[in-house]
C-alpha positions in Angstrom: -219.8 -109.7 167.4 -222.5 -107.4 169.1 -225.6 -109.3 170.6 -227.5 -107.0 168.5 -227.0 -109.0 165.5 -228.3 -112.3 167.3 -230.7 -110.7 170.1 -234.4 -110.5 169.8 -234.7 -108.5 172.7 -235.9 -104.8 172.8 -232.8 -103.3 174.3 -229.2 -104.1 173.9 -226.8 -104.1 177.0 -223.4 -104.8 175.5 -221.0 -102.3 176.9 -219.1 -102.6 173.5 -222.1 -102.7 171.4 -221.2 -101.4 167.5 -224.9 -100.0 167.3 -225.7 -98.5 170.5 -222.4 -98.3 172.6 -224.2 -100.0 175.4 -227.2 -97.3 175.7 -230.8 -98.2 175.5 -230.8 -99.4 172.1 -232.5 -96.7 169.8 -231.3 -98.7 166.7 -233.1 -102.1 167.8 -236.0 -101.1 165.8 -234.2 -100.3 163.0 -232.5 -103.7 163.2 -235.6 -105.7 163.6 -236.9 -104.2 160.5 -233.9 -105.2 158.5 -234.9 -108.8 157.6 -238.1 -107.6 156.7 -236.3 -104.9 154.0 -234.4 -107.9 152.5 -237.5 -110.1 151.7 -238.1 -108.2 148.7 -238.8 -104.8 149.0 -237.7 -102.3 146.1 -234.6 -100.7 146.5 -234.4 -98.1 149.2 -234.3 -94.2 148.3 -231.7 -93.5 151.2 -229.4 -91.6 149.1 -232.4 -89.0 149.4 -232.9 -89.2 153.0 -230.9 -88.6 156.1 -227.7 -89.8 154.5 -228.0 -87.1 152.1 -229.1 -84.4 154.2 -225.9 -82.8 154.7 -226.9 -79.1 155.5 -230.0 -80.3 157.6 -230.5 -81.9 160.9 -230.4 -85.8 161.2 -233.9 -86.7 162.3 -233.1 -90.3 162.9 -231.3 -90.1 166.5 -229.9 -93.8 166.0 -227.1 -92.6 163.8 -228.2 -95.1 161.1 -230.7 -95.4 158.3 -232.1 -98.8 156.9 -231.4 -99.6 153.1 -233.1 -102.4 151.2 -231.5 -103.5 148.3 -232.7 -106.4 146.0 -232.3 -109.5 147.9 -230.2 -107.7 150.7 -230.6 -105.0 153.4 -228.5 -103.3 156.0 -228.4 -100.1 158.3 -226.0 -97.6 157.0 -224.5 -94.6 159.1 -226.6 -91.7 158.5 -223.8 -89.5 157.8 -222.2 -91.7 155.1 -223.0 -90.7 151.4 -223.3 -92.9 148.1 -220.2 -93.5 146.4 -219.7 -94.3 142.7 -216.4 -96.1 143.2 -216.2 -99.6 141.9 -213.5 -101.6 144.1 -214.6 -104.9 143.2 -216.4 -106.9 140.5 -220.1 -107.1 141.4 -220.5 -104.3 143.7 -224.1 -103.2 144.0 -224.0 -100.9 146.6 -220.9 -98.6 148.1 -221.5 -95.8 150.9 -218.7 -93.8 152.3 -218.2 -91.4 155.2 -218.6 -87.9 154.2 -215.8 -86.8 156.4 -213.2 -89.4 155.6 -213.7 -91.9 152.5 -211.2 -94.2 154.2 -214.4 -95.5 156.0 -216.9 -97.1 153.7 -219.2 -99.9 153.1 -219.6 -102.0 149.8 -222.1 -105.0 149.2 -221.0 -107.5 146.4 -223.1 -109.8 144.3 -221.5 -112.3 142.4 -222.9 -115.7 140.7 -222.1 -118.8 142.2 -222.9 -122.6 141.7 -222.5 -123.2 145.8 -225.7 -124.0 147.7 -224.5 -122.1 150.7 -221.3 -120.6 152.0 -219.9 -124.0 153.1 -219.9 -125.0 149.7 -216.4 -122.7 149.6 -214.8 -125.0 152.2 -213.9 -123.9 155.7 -213.9 -120.1 156.8 -210.0 -120.1 156.4 -210.1 -121.4 153.0 -212.7 -119.2 151.6 -210.8 -116.0 153.1 -207.9 -117.0 151.0 -210.1 -117.2 148.0 -211.3 -113.5 148.5 -207.9 -112.1 149.7 -208.4 -109.2 146.8 -210.8 -107.7 149.1 -208.3 -106.6 151.5 -205.5 -105.8 148.9 -202.7 -108.3 148.2 -199.2 -107.1 148.3 -198.1 -105.7 144.5 -194.7 -104.6 145.5 -191.7 -106.7 144.4 -188.3 -106.1 145.4 -185.9 -106.1 148.2 -186.5 -104.3 151.6 -185.0 -104.8 155.1 -187.1 -105.6 158.0 -188.9 -102.7 159.6 -191.7 -101.7 161.7 -192.7 -105.2 162.4 -192.4 -106.4 158.6 -191.2 -109.4 157.2 -188.1 -108.8 155.0 -189.3 -107.8 151.1 -193.1 -106.9 152.5 -194.6 -104.1 152.6 -198.0 -104.8 153.6 -199.4 -107.3 156.3 -202.9 -108.7 157.1 -203.8 -109.9 160.8 -206.9 -111.9 161.4 -208.5 -110.6 164.6 -211.6 -112.5 164.5 -213.6 -115.0 162.7 -217.3 -116.6 163.2 -219.4 -118.9 161.6 -223.3 -117.6 162.3 -226.7 -118.7 161.3 -229.7 -116.4 161.0 -233.3 -117.1 162.1 -233.7 -118.7 158.6 -230.8 -121.0 159.1 -228.7 -119.0 156.5 -225.0 -119.8 157.1 -222.6 -116.6 157.3 -218.8 -116.5 157.5 -217.6 -113.2 159.1 -214.2 -111.7 159.8 -212.6 -108.9 161.3 -208.8 -108.3 159.9 -206.3 -105.5 160.5 -204.4 -104.6 157.3 -201.2 -102.3 157.7 -199.1 -101.1 155.2 -195.3 -99.5 155.4 -196.7 -95.9 154.8 -198.4 -96.2 158.3 -201.5 -94.7 156.9 -204.1 -94.6 159.2 -202.4 -96.9 161.4 -203.8 -99.6 159.2 -207.4 -100.1 158.3 -209.9 -102.5 160.0 -211.8 -104.6 157.7 -215.2 -106.5 158.5 -216.3 -108.9 156.0 -219.4 -110.9 156.2 -220.3 -113.6 153.2 -223.0 -115.9 152.9 -224.7 -117.3 149.4 -228.5 -117.0 148.5 -230.6 -117.1 145.4 -227.6 -118.7 143.2 -225.1 -115.6 144.3 -222.3 -115.0 146.6 -223.3 -112.2 148.7 -220.4 -110.1 150.5 -220.5 -107.1 152.8 -217.1 -105.6 153.1 -216.9 -102.7 155.8 -213.7 -100.5 156.2 -212.3 -98.3 158.9 -209.1 -96.7 159.3 -207.4 -97.6 162.8 -207.1 -94.0 163.9 -211.0 -93.4 163.1 -211.8 -96.7 164.6 -211.2 -95.5 168.2 -212.9 -91.9 167.5 -216.4 -93.0 166.6 -216.1 -95.3 163.3 -216.1 -98.3 165.3 -219.8 -97.8 166.4 -220.5 -96.9 162.7 -218.7 -99.8 160.9 -219.9 -102.7 163.6 -223.6 -101.2 163.1 -223.5 -101.5 159.2 -221.7 -105.2 159.2 -224.0 -106.8 162.2 -227.0 -105.7 160.4 -226.2 -107.1 157.1 -228.8 -109.6 155.9 -229.9 -111.3 152.6 -233.4 -112.9 151.6 
């Protein structure tokens, strides 16, 4: 994961930085303020800022705008807009790419009796409990083995990366990157970035999705920028 998530420096030098692409990091000032935003500021009016400025010029050259919700904060790609779609129970924020809605971010908040994310068990065990986030196979029937899928399966999810992270306040996060493919070959699959933590009696999940074809055409920077900046109070 990008060192912009953990670095306290004033510039990011990662060649594969998800926020700045390896250039002097114009987004670092925004990242530095995200934790402050999460500390109790009223919900942001980002919907009326750069993200909604479809016909004007984007004044924020970092490509992101800060968003503060009730108990959480993150950076949103400046060309993404609010979405009213509710994919899962407990969605408190959803934005999507105004060019291709397959690229989107959702923040989910659900009540929990766990004290922290480790109360759900290991990262693998927690991921099993939230499989609905990246889609379970609903097809039932017989198929031959085609396109790398096992017989009788029309979708597959590959876990590309998993990490246990701790923020400056000692709060633990489980973080995942998956590639989910379906037999229709749409977008060549979809990258799913999932960050989960527990705070204030709630399970918080940030889910970012980007089509695989778009991933290598600029969506990677936007997806990782939102994902790496997610924080809770």
